[in-house]
Each structure stands twice: as structure tokens, then as C-alpha cells.
N, C-alpha and C positions, 0 to 999 in steps of 0.2 A: 504494500500500500504506500502511495506517495502522500506526502504532506509538506507544507511550507512552514518553517520555523524561523523566528526572528529574534535577534538580540540588539541592544543598543549600548552605546558608550557616550560619555560626555567628556569634554576637555576641561582643563584646570581652571579656565575662566568662567565656567558655568558656576553661578553663585553657590549652589549646594556643594560642588566640589571644592570651590575656594574655601568654604568653611571647614570641610574635612581636612584640607591640607594645613590650614592654620591650626586647627585643634591638635593634629598630630605633630606639628612643630612644637607646640607647648609640651606635649608628652615627651618628645625626644629630649628637650632641654631639661625636663625634670629627671629623666633617667640618666642623662649625662652626669648630673650632680649627685643623684641619689637613686640607685637602682631599685630601692624598695618603695618608691613613690606610689601612692594610691591616687590615681588621677581620673577625673571625668570632667574636664573643663572644655566646654563647647563654645560655639559662637553662632550668631545670626547676623545677616548682612542685608541692608537695603539702602540704596543710593549711596551716600557718603558716610554712612553710620555703621559701625560694627559693635555689636553687643557681645561681650565675653562673660560667660557665666558658668557656674558649676561648683564642683567640690575638688579640693586638693589637700591631701595630707602628705607632706613632703618636707625634707630638710633643704630642698633646693630653693634658691632665690631666683624667681622667674620674673622677668620684665615682660609682662604679657603685651603691653602696648607696643614696645619696640619690636618684639618678635612678629606681631601682626603687621606692623608697618613694613618690615622688611619682606615678609611673605607676599603682601599685596604688591609691593614693588617688583618682586621677582616674577609674579604672575603677569604683570603688565599694566597695572593701574598707575596712572600719573596724577590723579586727583588727591588732594589732602583729605584725610578721613577724620571723623570724630569717633572717639572710643568711650564706651561705658563698661566698667568692669565690676562684676558682682560675684565674688568667690568666697566660699566658706570651707572649713575643714569637713572631711567625710564624717557622716553621722557616727558617733561613738558606738551606737547600737550595731551598725553594719560593720564597723571596723573590728569590733569585738567578736563578731561571728566569722570574720575572714582571717584575721591575723592570729593564728594559734600556733602551737608547736609544729603542726603541719598546716599549710595554707588550705583554706576551704573556699568554695565558690562564693562569689560576691552577690549572687542573686539566683533566683530560680529561672528556668527557661529551657527552651529547646534550641539546638543548633544542628546544622547539616553540613556534611562534606560530600563532595562528588568528584568523580573522575571517569573519563572515558578514553578509549584508545583511538578515537577518530582523528586526533592530532598528536604531533610529537610532544606537545605540552600537556597531554592528557586532559585537555579541556574541550568543550564544544567548539566547533569551527566557527559558529556564528559570533560568539563573544570574542574569540581570539581575533577575528578579522575586524570587528567593530573597534576593539582597543587599538589594533595596529594602525588603523586609519586615523584615529585620533592622535596617536603618538607621532605618526608621520606628519600630520597637520601641524602639531605643536612645533616640531622641528622646522617646518617650512615657514610658519608665520613669524617665528622669532628672527628670521632673516629677511623680513619684508615689512615695509611701512604701511602696507595696504590691508593686512589682515590682523585680527585681534584674538584674544585668548578664549573667547566664548565660542563653543562649537559643539555639535552633536553628530553622531553617526548612527546608522541603523542598517543592519545586514540581514537579508532574508535568503534562506537556502532551502531548496527542494531536497527532501530526504525520501529515500525509499528503503523500507525495511531497516530503519534506524541508521542508514548510512548516507552521508551527504553526496548528492548527485551533482548539483550545480547551483550557482548563485542566481537567484531570480531578480534581486534588486539590491542596489546600494543607494542609500539616502544620506546625504551630508548637508548640514546647514552650518555656515561659518559666518562669523561677524567680520565686518570689513569697513573701510573708510568710505566717506561719502563719494569720493571721486574714483573709486576702484571700478575698473572695467574688465570685461571678459572673465568674470568670476568662474563660470563653469569650465572654461578651457584651462584656466590656471590650476584649478583644483584637480581636474582630471589629469593634467600633465604632471603636476608636482606632488600629488597626494595619492590618488586612486591607482594610477598606472604603476608607480613604484611598488606599492604594497602588493598588487595583484601579480606582479612578475613571478612571485614564488607560489602562486595559487592558480596558474593558468589552466590547470585541468578542471577547475570549477567554473571557468568563464565560458559562457555560450553566447551564440548570436542573439538569443532572446534576453540576455541579462540587461536589465534596465539601470540607468544611472540618473539619479535625481539629485540635483545640487541647488540649494537655496530655493526651494519651491515657493516660499512665502514672498520672494522678491527681496526687498531691502532688509538688511540686518546690521544697521549702523549703530543702534542703541544696544549695548551689550552689558553682560555681567549684572552687577547689582543695580545698575541704572535702568535695566530693562526688565528686571525680575527681582525677587527676593530669594534668600537662601538660608539654610541652616544645616547643621551637622546631621548626617545619618538618613538623608532622604533618597539616597541612591543605592540601596542595599542589593537590588537585583543587578545593577551595573557592577557593583563591587564583587559579586559572587559568580554566578554561572549563567547570567543572561537570560534567566527564565527557564533554563533547561533542567533545573533541579530545584528542590524546595529550598527555601531560606528560613532562618529562624526569625524571631520577633525583634531582635536587637541589631543595631549597627556595630561597626568596628571602631571607627575613628574616635579619638579622644580617650579611649579606654586602655588602661594598663592590663597586665597579664592576669590579674586575679579576676578580671571581668570575663566570665566564661563566654559571653556573647562573642568575644574576640578569640581568646585562647582556645576555647572548646571548638569553635568553628575551624580554626587553623589545624587543630589536632585531628578533627574528623576528616578534613581534606587530606592530611598526611597519611592517615590510615587507608582511606579510599584509594589514593594514588598508589600506595605501595601494593595494595591488592591487585590493582590493574597492571601495574608495571611488572609485577611478578607473574603475570599471566594466569592469575587465579580466576579472573572474569574479564569481560570486555568493558563493562561499565559498572559502577558501584556508587551507592548512596549510603552514607552512614548518618544515623540520627542518634544524638545524645541528649539526655535530659539531666538537668542539674537542680539541686536545691540549695538555698542559701545556708552557709555554715556547714555544708556537707562536703567531705573531701573528694569523693568519687561520684561519677554519674549515677543517677537512679535507674537509668535504662540505657541500653545500647541496642540499636536495631540496624541490621545489615540487609540492604536490598541490592540484588545483583540483576534484576530484571530478566531472569532466565538465561543469563550469559555465563553462569558459573561453570568452571571446568571440573569442579569436584562438588561434593554435596555441600549444602549450606551449613550443615552441622560441622563438617570439616573446616570450612572457612571460619566459623566462630572459634573453633579450637586454635586455628593458626593465629587469629587476632589475639586471643587470650595469651598465647605463648610469647608473642612479639611486642605487645603494646601495653603499657601501664597507663591507665586513664586517670590516676590520681593527679590533682592539680599541681602538686610539687613536681611530679615526674614530667608532666606536660611542659611546664615552664623550663625545667632543666634540659629535657631532650631537645626542645626546639630553641633553647637559648633566648627566651622571650624578654629578658631584662635589659637587653641592649637597645640603644636609641636608633632603631631602624624603621620607624613607623611613618615618617613623613613621605618616604619614597613609595609606600604602599597606597597612599590616599587617592591616587589617580591611576587609571588604566588597569584597574582590577587588583585584587589581593592574591589572586591565584594564577598559575601558569608562568611565573617568572622564576627561572631556575636559581637565582641568587637568594631567594627567600628560604629560610631554614625549614619551613613546613613543606617545601617543595622537594626536599631531598628524598632519595630512595635508598633502600637497603635490601640485601638478600634476607629473606624470611626463613625462619626455622619451620619446617613443615612437619 
């Protein structure tokens, strides 16, 4: 059976992504000074105003305004901004439930990890292409005076029997200057074509290319929309090809299982697929606040398993420790690496520690 599946990505100048990047810049600075920082400092943006808010229990001295200013400048904003900061320490009730002899989950909730062998990254092709288009666009626009940081991509692919056949459409919307001409031609030549060079087997005569269908896109970022942390969780994960949990990633340190649990679930799923135990895999974990290990672990292989499901559960139990202390230690999650994860997806990048693979004891 054939079906068309679609994923989207957004660039760093999209106001939601801007907030994610700023929040993870705060987290990285806290971890640089104090690896045991408990952080959940978020932000919201509209026009020339940035509201910074949340909880931080840390020995670090963080200049939130200066970090936000620098990050906005890096993204491409030239306007002066006004800042409002409202931050308190983490609730002592929550802190007491989390920071024990062995670290425990910071909250209840469910998380998911997913992997598929349809790409070398063990990710769905739709989201990989959407992210690569945005990454390429960002490289291009930084060497141009005509294009700005706010942009979106969307990739639709025809699948047959869960295998990608061909790209049905690529949609890109990019912000630009008032006098920018020939936008479609420039984006095709400098963004779309270079990315598709490595995916020519999926390009057909009927593939459609849609660039800036709304017409003008000269008012961008926080001046054309509002943004806040955590509103792009499907973009951040698997592009709609797998389930997502209820919480976002950005701003949160490793005791927040929305982040660390989801990273570990991806790590387990990717290792099962890379070790050829199944073609695709989805791991669901549930956590309870103040509890060291998940309350439940569910493994779904969608009928692609090479051995019995019972055997796969045994392999997982032999090879992976789901206690929070172990998750943090195995994935080295106390290092300041999070700003780089905030755009172009948290998965599928080989330099992230939850993307590493290992031989499994069978």
C-alpha cells in the first residue's frame, strides 16, 4: 500500500526556535560552572521584548540578559531588545524528591524513542531531509544580505510498504529583504539542489517544488510572530513518524526525564536497529517523580523483529540500565552540549552521545 508522509523543520530565526536556542544557552552556561545545576529557565519573545522566566538552583553566576543579547545577535537580529527576567530557585519540594543518594526523576510523564533503518542516520527520511534543507539554508543566508534567519521547510514522501519511494513535494518558505528578486531560483540553486544531490534516487519528474507560496516574507522572527520554548516538539523529534511525549527538551537539565529519558529511549531504539534486531523500533518509558527507574518500558518493533519480542526484552535488560544515575553517566549528560541540539533536531547527529552505538550482548 502506498501513502504520503510529511515532516517539517524550522530554522533558528523562527521565534519558537530562537527561544529554544536561548534557553539552552542558559543551560550550557550553568553546566559550565556547575554540572549539578537544576535548570528550567525558559523565555518568550514578541517584537523587541524577551521575557526570561523559570527556576534555577545552581552555584553558577549567569548573566541571562547578556547571554540572550549575544544569542539574538548570532541569530541575526540587529534591533535592540528589552528584557524582563523572573527566576526563582527550584521548589524545595521537587528538589527534595530528585536530589537523593541516587538521582530520581524530576517529574512524572511518558517519553518515546524511535529508530528506523531507512536512512544511515537511523531516522525517517522525511525529517532528515527537512532538517538538511534548513541547515543548508542557514549556511546560505549567512553569506547573503538578501535572506534572513526565519524559515521553514516541509518534505512529503511517497512510501510503499513502509519504504520510501520518492519525494512528492518540497515546500520552503524563507524570509528575505524587500528588494530581493528571483527568490525561487536562488533557493532552488543554492539550497534545494545541493541537498538533493545525495538523494537523487528519490527525485522524480513529478516531484513538486514550492518556494515562498505566500508571496512576500519580509517581516520575520519575533516581529512577524511570537515564540516560546518547547512549541516544536515534533520538529525536535521524529517529524510525526513516531509518538512524542508530553514535554519538550530545551531549557531542561538531565534530571528532567522529558529530556534525558527521551534521549535514552532513542539510544536504546537505535542500538536495537543498528544491531539488526529489527528494522524499526519505538521505545516508550514512563516515569514518576522521586522514583529512580521507569515505571514501565514498552518495546514496539512493528512486526520487523528478527527474533521474538521476548528475546528483545531480554537483550534490552542485559545491555541497558534505565536508572536515572546510569542514564546520565552512560550518555554523559552533565556536559554543556545543549545549545547545539536546539535547532535541526535532537536526533540523527552522530556527535551527540545518545546517538552512539555499541555491540549488544545477546
